BAPATOR-835072 format. One line per field, with one value per residue (C-alpha): residue number from 0; residue in three letters; z, x, y. Coordinates in nm, 4 decimals, always signed. Layout:
N
num: (NUM / ...)
residu: (ala / ...)
pz: (Z / ...)
px: (X / ...)
py: (Y / ...)
This chain:
149
num: (0 / 1 / 2 / 3 / 4 / 5 / 6 / 7 / 8 / 9 / 10 / 11 / 12 / 13 / 14 / 15 / 16 / 17 / 18 / 19 / 20 / 21 / 22 / 23 / 24 / 25 / 26 / 27 / 28 / 29 / 30 / 31 / 32 / 33 / 34 / 35 / 36 / 37 / 38 / 39 / 40 / 41 / 42 / 43 / 44 / 45 / 46 / 47 / 48 / 49 / 50 / 51 / 52 / 53 / 54 / 55 / 56 / 57 / 58 / 59 / 60 / 61 / 62 / 63 / 64 / 65 / 66 / 67 / 68 / 69 / 70 / 71 / 72 / 73 / 74 / 75 / 76 / 77 / 78 / 79 / 80 / 81 / 82 / 83 / 84 / 85 / 86 / 87 / 88 / 89 / 90 / 91 / 92 / 93 / 94 / 95 / 96 / 97 / 98 / 99 / 100 / 101 / 102 / 103 / 104 / 105 / 106 / 107 / 108 / 109 / 110 / 111 / 112 / 113 / 114 / 115 / 116 / 117 / 118 / 119 / 120 / 121 / 122 / 123 / 124 / 125 / 126 / 127 / 128 / 129 / 130 / 131 / 132 / 133 / 134 / 135 / 136 / 137 / 138 / 139 / 140 / 141 / 142 / 143 / 144 / 145 / 146 / 147 / 148)
residu: (unk / unk / unk / unk / unk / unk / unk / unk / unk / unk / unk / unk / unk / unk / unk / unk / unk / unk / unk / unk / unk / unk / unk / unk / unk / unk / unk / unk / unk / unk / unk / unk / unk / unk / unk / unk / unk / unk / unk / unk / unk / unk / unk / unk / unk / unk / unk / unk / unk / unk / unk / unk / unk / unk / unk / unk / unk / unk / unk / unk / unk / unk / unk / unk / unk / unk / unk / unk / unk / unk / unk / unk / unk / unk / unk / unk / unk / unk / unk / unk / unk / unk / unk / unk / unk / unk / unk / unk / unk / unk / unk / unk / unk / unk / unk / unk / unk / unk / unk / unk / unk / unk / unk / unk / unk / unk / unk / unk / unk / unk / unk / unk / unk / unk / unk / unk / unk / unk / unk / unk / unk / unk / unk / unk / unk / unk / unk / unk / unk / unk / unk / unk / unk / unk / unk / unk / unk / unk / unk / unk / unk / unk / unk / unk / unk / unk / unk / unk / unk)
pz: (+14.5241 / +14.3196 / +14.1475 / +13.7843 / +13.7059 / +13.8464 / +13.7150 / +13.3517 / +13.4495 / +13.4716 / +13.1840 / +12.9646 / +13.0759 / +12.9756 / +12.6256 / +12.5996 / +12.6611 / +12.4580 / +12.1395 / +12.1757 / +12.0365 / +12.0220 / +11.6433 / +11.6642 / +11.9476 / +12.0744 / +12.0092 / +12.3228 / +12.0986 / +12.0705 / +12.4288 / +12.5214 / +12.3019 / +12.3849 / +12.7768 / +12.7349 / +12.9021 / +12.7835 / +12.6272 / +12.8329 / +13.1435 / +12.9627 / +12.8771 / +13.2315 / +13.3312 / +13.0406 / +13.1696 / +13.5179 / +13.4124 / +13.1749 / +13.4403 / +13.6503 / +13.4198 / +13.3512 / +13.0216 / +12.7574 / +12.5221 / +12.2379 / +12.1130 / +11.7244 / +11.4298 / +11.4814 / +11.8598 / +12.1302 / +12.3922 / +12.4119 / +12.6787 / +12.6700 / +12.6011 / +12.8211 / +13.1287 / +13.4195 / +13.4543 / +13.6043 / +13.8917 / +13.9641 / +14.3270 / +14.0834 / +13.9162 / +14.2154 / +14.3736 / +14.0951 / +14.0513 / +14.4553 / +14.5441 / +14.8262 / +15.0917 / +14.9580 / +15.1307 / +15.4804 / +15.5746 / +15.7721 / +15.5356 / +15.7376 / +15.6809 / +16.0365 / +16.1741 / +16.4695 / +16.3691 / +16.4318 / +16.5737 / +16.9275 / +16.8423 / +16.5186 / +16.3791 / +16.3812 / +16.0054 / +16.0852 / +16.1385 / +15.8143 / +15.5892 / +15.7048 / +15.5660 / +15.2630 / +15.2136 / +15.2995 / +15.0326 / +14.7741 / +14.8723 / +14.8086 / +14.4847 / +14.3578 / +14.4525 / +14.2937 / +13.9645 / +13.6869 / +13.3847 / +13.1869 / +13.3485 / +13.2729 / +12.9170 / +12.8729 / +13.0334 / +12.8282 / +12.4918 / +12.6053 / +12.6492 / +13.0090 / +13.0964 / +12.9278 / +12.9301 / +12.7613 / +12.7953 / +12.8342 / +12.6323 / +12.4004 / +12.4438 / +12.1317 / +11.9510)
px: (+12.9010 / +12.6668 / +12.7689 / +12.8120 / +12.5105 / +12.3357 / +12.5169 / +12.4635 / +12.0958 / +12.0370 / +12.2670 / +12.0738 / +11.7305 / +11.8290 / +11.9791 / +11.6451 / +11.4322 / +11.6476 / +11.6767 / +11.4313 / +11.0357 / +10.7841 / +10.8521 / +11.2360 / +11.3459 / +11.7014 / +11.8511 / +12.0658 / +12.3735 / +12.3127 / +12.2411 / +12.5315 / +12.7408 / +12.6104 / +12.6879 / +12.9963 / +12.9171 / +12.9562 / +12.6748 / +12.5620 / +12.5435 / +12.3549 / +12.1088 / +12.0975 / +12.0476 / +11.7423 / +11.5798 / +11.5475 / +11.4231 / +11.1734 / +11.0442 / +11.0395 / +10.8284 / +11.0623 / +11.1306 / +10.9235 / +11.0716 / +10.9269 / +11.1313 / +11.1969 / +11.3310 / +11.1767 / +11.2261 / +11.4181 / +11.3872 / +11.1455 / +10.9844 / +10.6023 / +10.4913 / +10.1942 / +10.4289 / +10.4848 / +10.7966 / +11.0735 / +11.2425 / +11.6068 / +11.5232 / +11.2895 / +11.5966 / +11.8420 / +11.5529 / +11.5007 / +11.9079 / +11.8540 / +12.1124 / +11.8893 / +12.0771 / +12.4139 / +12.1814 / +12.1108 / +12.3892 / +12.7163 / +12.9670 / +13.2302 / +13.0678 / +12.9859 / +12.7050 / +12.6419 / +12.6294 / +12.3307 / +12.2051 / +12.2701 / +12.5836 / +12.7417 / +13.0640 / +13.3467 / +13.1909 / +12.8097 / +12.6573 / +12.8215 / +12.7451 / +12.4122 / +12.3125 / +12.4944 / +12.2781 / +11.9818 / +12.0111 / +12.1083 / +11.7925 / +11.5699 / +11.7490 / +11.7034 / +11.3251 / +11.2706 / +11.4736 / +11.3557 / +11.4821 / +11.2537 / +11.4060 / +11.7729 / +11.6997 / +11.5524 / +11.8399 / +12.0455 / +11.8826 / +11.9168 / +12.2649 / +12.2502 / +12.4135 / +12.6526 / +12.6731 / +12.9879 / +13.1683 / +13.5345 / +13.6505 / +13.5180 / +13.5485 / +13.7554 / +13.5860)
py: (+16.1561 / +15.9049 / +15.5663 / +15.5729 / +15.4170 / +15.7479 / +15.9529 / +15.7562 / +15.7239 / +16.1203 / +16.1777 / +15.9438 / +16.0696 / +16.4166 / +16.2697 / +16.1108 / +16.4351 / +16.6336 / +16.4293 / +16.1282 / +16.1790 / +15.9300 / +15.9554 / +15.9354 / +15.6995 / +15.6635 / +15.3371 / +15.1939 / +15.2407 / +15.6110 / +15.6999 / +15.4774 / +15.6819 / +16.0191 / +15.9670 / +15.7510 / +15.4697 / +15.0897 / +14.9120 / +14.6431 / +14.9085 / +15.1388 / +14.8657 / +14.7350 / +15.1233 / +15.1779 / +14.8781 / +15.0361 / +15.3691 / +15.2184 / +14.9728 / +15.2428 / +15.4706 / +15.7287 / +15.6792 / +15.5192 / +15.2231 / +15.0402 / +14.7059 / +14.5884 / +14.7451 / +15.0791 / +15.0854 / +15.2484 / +15.5066 / +15.8319 / +16.0254 / +16.0315 / +16.3847 / +16.3237 / +16.2068 / +16.4182 / +16.5987 / +16.3359 / +16.4845 / +16.4103 / +16.2401 / +15.9948 / +15.8952 / +15.8639 / +15.6558 / +15.4201 / +15.3945 / +15.2995 / +15.5748 / +15.7608 / +15.6133 / +15.8417 / +16.1260 / +15.9407 / +15.7601 / +15.8984 / +16.1019 / +15.9091 / +15.5738 / +15.5684 / +15.3029 / +15.5308 / +15.8939 / +16.1448 / +16.4896 / +16.3669 / +16.1290 / +16.3214 / +16.2175 / +16.5145 / +16.6539 / +16.5563 / +16.8857 / +17.0477 / +16.7807 / +16.7550 / +17.1038 / +16.9739 / +16.7185 / +16.8835 / +17.1497 / +16.8361 / +16.6794 / +16.9866 / +17.0265 / +16.6940 / +16.6903 / +17.0456 / +17.0199 / +16.8316 / +16.6311 / +16.8710 / +17.1968 / +17.0778 / +17.0242 / +17.3690 / +17.5276 / +17.3119 / +17.3710 / +17.7708 / +17.7210 / +17.8433 / +17.4961 / +17.2455 / +16.8842 / +16.7697 / +16.4276 / +16.5122 / +16.2280 / +15.9911 / +15.6111 / +15.4474 / +15.1963)
């Protein structure tokens, strides 16, 4: 449903939340490998996330990315918004310019309910919640294939 950039952004923030501490920052190379994303693409994503204040970063030889322990929890909707993906939830599923409750496309009403539920999940779920579920073994985040070097 979301672009690869948005998917990678969510996974990157999850990895940083789980493994990146202020005293143990994660490098772009480490994050790119963990989320199975090309390095330049990962750098661009992390730049956006950092600029939006969703992750913290420090430049230099001991630099990298981490989550500020004093930072407020990050909702999935904040990441989606930072990656400029929120329009996916507000546009017609069939790509029509004119689609509304009064002039619906053939699947408008069915998709509308799904999108409303997804919006709610994105607003309510935080990266910290997802990281906790992962750490407790309730969910998993496994990349199906590893890129070749």
